[in-house]
C-alpha positions in Angstrom: 32.0 -169.1 49.2 31.4 -166.6 52.2 27.9 -165.6 52.4 27.5 -162.0 52.9 24.8 -160.1 54.9 22.1 -158.0 52.2 22.2 -154.6 52.7 19.5 -153.0 55.6 16.4 -151.9 55.1 15.9 -148.2 55.7 13.7 -149.1 58.6 16.5 -151.0 60.5 18.8 -148.6 60.5 16.9 -145.8 62.0 16.0 -149.2 64.9 19.1 -148.9 65.5 20.1 -145.3 65.6 16.9 -144.7 68.3 19.1 -147.5 70.0 22.1 -145.4 70.3 20.1 -142.3 71.0 18.9 -144.4 74.0 22.0 -145.2 75.3 22.9 -140.9 75.6 19.1 -140.4 77.6 19.5 -143.5 79.2 21.7 -142.5 82.1 21.1 -138.8 82.6 17.3 -139.6 83.2 18.3 -142.6 85.7 20.6 -140.1 87.4 18.1 -137.1 87.3 15.4 -139.3 88.7 17.2 -141.2 91.6 18.3 -137.6 92.9 15.0 -137.0 92.7 13.8 -139.4 94.5 16.1 -138.5 97.3 15.5 -135.1 97.6 11.9 -135.4 97.7 13.1 -138.0 100.5 15.3 -135.8 102.3 12.6 -133.3 102.4 10.0 -135.3 103.6 12.0 -136.9 106.4 13.9 -133.0 107.2 17.4 -134.7 106.5 20.6 -133.6 104.3 21.9 -136.6 103.2 19.3 -139.2 101.4 19.7 -137.3 98.0 23.1 -138.8 98.0 21.9 -142.6 98.1 19.0 -141.8 95.6 21.6 -139.9 93.3 23.8 -143.4 93.6 21.1 -145.6 93.0 19.8 -143.7 89.8 23.2 -144.2 88.8 24.0 -147.4 89.3 20.1 -148.4 87.3 21.8 -146.0 84.7 24.7 -147.8 84.3 22.8 -151.7 84.7 20.2 -150.4 82.3 22.9 -149.3 79.6 25.4 -151.9 79.6 22.1 -154.2 78.7 20.9 -151.5 76.0 24.7 -152.0 74.1 24.5 -155.7 74.7 21.8 -156.1 73.3 22.8 -153.7 70.3 26.2 -155.9 70.4 24.3 -159.0 69.7 22.5 -158.0 66.4 
């Protein structure tokens, strides 16, 4: 006889919804922080290209964290 999972409690549903909201906010926030750090370094060193490196690192960090949250959510 297959075991059926009990209905999720309202608290567990909210935790799951929070995980999906986190996915939507994570990538733009990481991208912005990377760009901001690169821009501030550009101002400090008087260059015009470091913001691109910061932008790249921000996007990469955002995707890494996005995959971590997605895999953690998928395990539940």
